[in-house]
C-alpha positions in Angstrom: 87.8 0.4 -47.7 86.2 2.9 -50.5 84.1 -0.2 -51.8 82.8 -1.0 -48.5 81.6 2.3 -48.1 79.9 2.5 -51.7 77.8 -0.7 -50.9 76.8 0.5 -47.7 75.7 3.7 -49.5 73.8 1.7 -52.5 72.2 -0.5 -49.5 71.1 2.2 -47.7 69.2 3.8 -50.5 67.6 0.7 -51.3 66.2 0.3 -48.0 64.9 4.0 -47.9 63.3 3.4 -51.1 61.5 0.4 -49.9 60.3 2.4 -46.9 58.8 5.0 -49.3 57.1 2.3 -51.4 55.5 0.5 -48.2 54.6 3.8 -46.6 53.1 5.0 -50.0 50.8 1.4 -50.3 49.8 1.7 -46.6 48.3 5.1 -47.0 46.5 4.3 -50.5 44.9 1.3 -48.5 44.0 3.6 -45.5 42.4 5.8 -47.8 40.5 3.0 -49.5 39.2 1.7 -46.4 38.0 5.2 -45.2 36.5 5.7 -48.4 34.5 2.4 -47.9 33.5 3.2 -44.3 32.0 6.8 -45.3 29.9 5.0 -48.1 29.0 2.5 -45.7 27.9 5.0 -43.1 25.9 6.8 -45.9 24.0 3.6 -46.7 23.4 2.6 -43.0 19.9 2.2 -42.1 18.4 4.1 -39.0 18.9 2.4 -36.0 15.4 1.4 -34.1 15.3 2.8 -30.5 12.8 3.6 -27.7 12.5 7.0 -26.1 11.5 8.6 -23.0 11.8 11.7 -21.5 13.7 13.3 -18.7 11.8 14.2 -15.8 11.7 16.6 -12.9 10.5 16.0 -9.5 11.4 14.6 -5.9 13.7 11.6 -5.5 15.0 10.0 -2.4 18.0 8.3 -1.3 16.5 5.3 0.4 19.1 2.5 2.2 18.5 -0.9 3.7 19.8 -2.2 6.7 19.7 -5.7 8.4 19.2 -6.2 12.0 17.4 -8.0 14.7 14.4 -7.9 16.4 14.9 -7.2 20.3 12.5 -7.1 23.2 12.2 -3.4 24.1 12.6 -4.2 27.7 13.5 -7.6 29.7 14.3 -8.7 32.9 15.0 -12.1 34.7 13.0 -12.9 37.6 14.8 -14.3 40.6 14.0 -14.8 44.3 15.7 -12.8 47.2 15.7 -15.9 49.4 16.9 -19.6 49.5 13.9 -22.1 49.2 11.9 -25.1 47.4 9.5 -24.1 44.6 6.1 -24.2 45.8 4.2 -23.3 42.8 4.7 -21.4 39.4 1.8 -19.4 38.5 2.8 -19.1 34.8 4.6 -20.8 31.8 6.1 -19.6 28.6 4.0 -17.4 26.3 1.9 -16.5 29.4 0.8 -12.6 29.7 1.7 -11.1 33.1 0.7 -7.8 34.7 2.9 -5.3 36.9 3.5 -6.4 40.2 1.8 -9.7 39.7 2.7 -13.1 41.8 4.4 -15.3 39.7 6.1 -17.8 41.9 6.0 -19.0 45.4 8.7 -21.0 47.5 7.9 -22.9 50.8 7.9 -20.4 53.5 7.5 -22.6 56.7 10.8 -21.8 57.9 10.3 -18.1 57.3 6.9 -18.4 59.0 8.9 -19.9 61.9 11.3 -17.1 62.1 8.6 -14.6 62.2 6.9 -16.4 65.3 10.2 -16.4 66.9 10.8 -12.7 66.6 7.3 -11.7 67.4 8.2 -13.6 70.5 11.4 -11.8 71.2 9.7 -8.8 70.7 6.9 -9.4 73.5 9.7 -10.6 76.0 11.3 -7.2 75.0 8.4 -5.3 75.6 7.8 -6.6 79.0 11.3 -6.0 80.2 10.5 -2.3 79.1 7.3 -2.1 81.4 9.4 -3.7 84.2 12.1 -1.1 83.7 9.6 1.6 83.6 8.1 0.6 86.9 11.6 0.2 88.5 12.2 3.7 87.3 9.0 5.0 88.9 9.8 3.4 92.2 13.3 4.8 92.2 12.2 8.1 91.7 9.6 8.2 94.4 12.2 7.0 96.6 14.8 9.9 95.6 11.8 12.5 95.9 11.4 11.0 99.7 14.7 11.2 100.6 14.9 14.7 99.5 12.1 15.8 101.5 13.7 13.9 104.5 16.9 15.6 104.1 15.1 19.0 103.7 13.6 18.2 107.4 17.1 16.9 108.6 16.0 13.4 109.0 17.7 11.8 106.1 21.5 12.0 105.7 23.6 12.8 102.3 24.6 9.6 102.0 21.0 8.3 101.6 20.4 10.9 99.1 23.6 9.8 97.1 22.4 6.3 97.2 18.8 6.9 95.7 20.1 9.3 93.0 22.4 6.4 92.1 19.5 3.9 92.0 17.4 6.5 90.0 20.3 6.8 87.6 20.8 3.0 87.2 17.1 2.8 86.6 17.2 5.3 83.9 20.2 3.4 82.4 18.3 0.3 82.5 14.9 1.9 80.8 17.1 3.0 77.8 18.7 -0.6 77.3 14.8 -1.8 77.4 13.7 0.4 74.8 16.6 -0.6 72.7 16.2 -3.8 73.0 12.5 -3.5 71.7 13.5 -1.7 69.1 16.1 -4.2 67.9 13.3 -6.8 68.5 11.0 -4.4 66.2 13.9 -4.6 63.7 14.1 -8.2 63.9 10.7 -8.8 63.6 10.4 -6.4 60.3 13.1 -8.1 58.7 11.9 -11.7 59.2 8.6 -10.5 58.0 10.3 -9.1 54.8 12.1 -12.4 54.3 9.0 -14.2 54.6 7.5 -11.9 51.9 10.4 -12.8 49.7 8.8 -16.2 49.6 6.2 -14.9 46.8 8.1 -13.5 44.0 6.4 -10.9 42.0 6.9 -9.4 38.8 7.7 -5.8 39.2 9.2 -3.2 36.7 9.0 0.4 36.4 7.9 2.4 33.2 7.0 0.7 29.8 3.3 -1.0 29.5 1.6 -2.8 32.1 1.5 -6.1 30.4 4.5 -8.1 29.6 5.1 -11.7 28.3 7.0 -14.6 29.7 9.7 -15.9 27.3 11.5 -18.6 29.1 11.1 -20.6 32.3 14.1 -21.9 34.0 12.5 -24.0 36.8 10.0 -26.6 37.6 7.9 -26.9 40.8 9.4 -28.7 43.5 13.1 -27.8 42.5 15.1 -26.2 45.4 16.7 -23.1 44.4 19.3 -20.2 46.1 19.0 -16.7 46.3 19.1 -14.9 42.7 18.4 -18.3 40.9 16.9 -17.4 37.6 13.3 -18.3 37.6 11.7 -16.9 34.3 12.4 -14.1 31.9 10.0 -11.6 31.3 9.9 -9.7 28.0 7.9 -6.4 26.5 6.8 -7.0 23.0 5.0 -3.7 22.5 6.9 -2.1 21.4 10.0 -3.6 20.2 13.4 -2.5 19.0 15.5 -3.2 16.1 19.5 -2.1 16.2 21.0 -1.4 13.1 25.0 -0.7 12.6 25.9 2.2 9.8 29.2 3.5 8.5 30.4 7.0 9.0 29.1 8.0 5.4 25.4 7.1 6.2 25.9 8.2 10.0 25.4 11.9 9.3 21.8 11.2 7.8 20.2 9.8 10.9 18.4 12.0 13.4 16.0 11.1 16.5 12.5 10.4 15.4 13.2 9.8 11.8 10.9 7.4 10.1 11.5 4.0 8.3 9.8 0.9 7.8 10.7 -2.8 8.5 9.9 -6.0 6.9 10.6 -9.6 7.9 11.0 -12.9 6.1 7.9 -14.0 8.3 5.1 -11.4 7.1 6.6 -10.9 3.6 4.8 -8.0 1.9 4.3 -6.5 5.3 5.5 -3.5 6.7 5.8 -2.2 10.0 6.3 1.4 11.1 9.4 2.1 12.9 11.0 5.4 14.4 14.7 6.2 15.7 14.9 6.1 19.4 18.6 6.3 19.8 21.6 7.0 18.0 25.1 5.9 19.5 27.5 8.8 20.2 30.5 6.3 19.3 31.8 4.2 16.4 33.2 0.7 17.4 36.8 0.6 16.9 37.1 -2.6 15.3 34.0 -2.2 12.5 34.2 1.5 12.3 30.2 1.5 12.8 27.6 2.9 14.9 24.6 1.7 16.4 21.0 3.3 15.6 18.1 2.0 17.7 14.7 1.7 15.9 11.5 1.5 18.0 8.6 -0.4 16.3 5.1 -0.5 17.2 4.1 -4.1 17.7 0.4 -4.2 19.2 -0.2 -7.8 17.7 3.1 -9.3 19.0 3.7 -10.4 15.5 7.4 -9.5 15.6 9.3 -11.7 18.2 12.6 -11.0 19.4 15.4 -13.0 17.4 13.5 -12.3 13.9 15.7 -10.9 11.2 14.7 -7.8 10.1 15.0 -5.2 6.9 15.0 -1.6 7.8 14.3 0.8 5.2 15.5 4.5 5.8 15.1 7.5 3.9 18.4 9.4 4.0 18.1 12.2 2.0 15.3 14.0 -0.2 15.8 16.4 -3.4 12.3 17.9 -4.2 13.0 19.4 -7.6 15.8 16.9 -8.9 16.3 15.8 -12.5 15.9 12.0 -13.6 15.5 9.6 -15.8 15.1 5.6 -15.9 18.2 3.9 -15.2 17.7 2.1 -18.6 18.7 5.5 -20.1 22.1 5.6 -18.6 25.4 4.5 -21.0 28.8 4.4 -19.8 31.3 4.9 -22.4 35.3 5.2 -21.8 34.4 5.1 -18.2 31.9 8.0 -18.0 28.0 7.8 -17.6 25.9 9.6 -20.1 22.6 9.8 -22.2 21.9 9.6 -25.9 19.7 12.9 -26.4 17.4 13.0 -29.3 17.1 15.7 -31.8 14.1 17.9 -32.5 13.2 16.1 -35.3 14.0 12.6 -33.9 16.3 11.4 -36.5 19.5 11.5 -34.8 21.4 11.5 -31.3 24.0 13.0 -29.7 26.0 11.9 -26.6 26.0 14.1 -23.5 27.9 13.1 -20.6 26.4 13.3 -17.1 27.0 13.1 -13.2 24.9 10.2 -11.6 23.4 11.2 -8.2 20.6 9.6 -6.0 19.5 5.9 -7.0 15.5 5.3 -6.2 14.3 1.9 -7.6 14.8 2.3 -11.4 15.0 6.1 -11.4 18.4 8.0 -11.3 19.3 11.6 -10.6 21.4 13.1 -13.2 23.1 16.5 -13.5 24.7 18.1 -16.7 24.6 20.8 -19.4 21.3 21.0 -21.9 19.6 18.0 -20.3 15.9 18.1 -21.8 13.9 16.6 -23.8 13.9 12.5 -24.9 16.3 10.3 -24.4 17.3 6.9 -25.6 16.3 3.6 -23.7 16.7 0.9 -25.7 19.1 0.4 -28.5 21.9 2.5 -27.0 24.5 -0.4 -27.5 24.6 0.4 -31.3 24.4 4.3 -31.2 27.5 6.4 -31.5 27.6 10.2 -31.3 25.3 11.4 -34.1 24.0 7.9 -35.4 20.8 8.2 -37.1 17.9 6.5 -35.6 14.3 5.3 -36.0 11.9 5.6 -33.1 9.8 2.5 -32.9 8.5 3.3 -29.4 7.6 6.3 -27.4 7.6 6.1 -23.7 7.4 9.9 -23.1 5.5 9.8 -19.5 6.8 6.4 -18.1 5.9 5.3 -14.7 9.6 5.4 -13.1 
């Protein structure tokens, strides 16, 4: 047992010694590598870079949203009565004015109905004249009986009969008057229905002129009441609806200006403004609708076109910004390589990134002034020596 303990002790001493030797060798190697690295750094050539200047001025948060051009207003023209389409005055893309006649139905049946109602009215008016005459005669007879009764020539029974006859003629007159009113109403209704055979394009508000977008029937077809004949749209102005998230929603306000572009007219923008903002969000998408009004006097924009809407959500008048080429991300943070006053070295400065507009980026941080590197940063570290080969101190950004 004592011999085994002695052997273990000797083995432990040997292992400890080997560990110390290995540690010493590793340390010596590390020192050697470090010395070589320092010598290499001292002998390294300055890194060529391009620099620019941090600037101050206005910067805006501009967002683009996609939407679809829609008619500002539209309605479908339909007849109020049944009939055969006798004439259509307009076709697709034609312009119509407010209240203009756009279609005509066969009206023969409705003309006959008007004539019948006119004849019924004349009969009712004749009956009314007869009732007035009979009432006049009955009133005279009642007056005569009353005078005779005062002279003692007539009896009470004759007076009662005369009064009953006079009351009956009054009731007959009222019935005749009611019949005339009913006949007049029937005639007016017939005339209105006859007028419905002429279909007009009437609307409230908006412009005086609109355009035929679709035509659903042809001449000669028999249609029933409320059958669509054609769709009429207003093309100046038009509207575009976009959907925005909660984050962007707070930056919108009525009458806010925007610009609209389409694939059909590349390079041309159309001025737009916010007309309505939805007060609710859709539960499925968590987005709200924003409606823009777009002036369209030349009718260039057509309903159904894809549209891109650019809106300035926020503007900072005196922001500090730099070209986005100057930004570098190291260890998960954005920063800049600031150039020393003698332009021989750089120092790393972390920054916070704000609004991005085109190729300029808002930055915030400490001691942010002077030139910064915009080309060659990938070779730099904090304290690296540089050689400025190109200076872009007043860039157009």
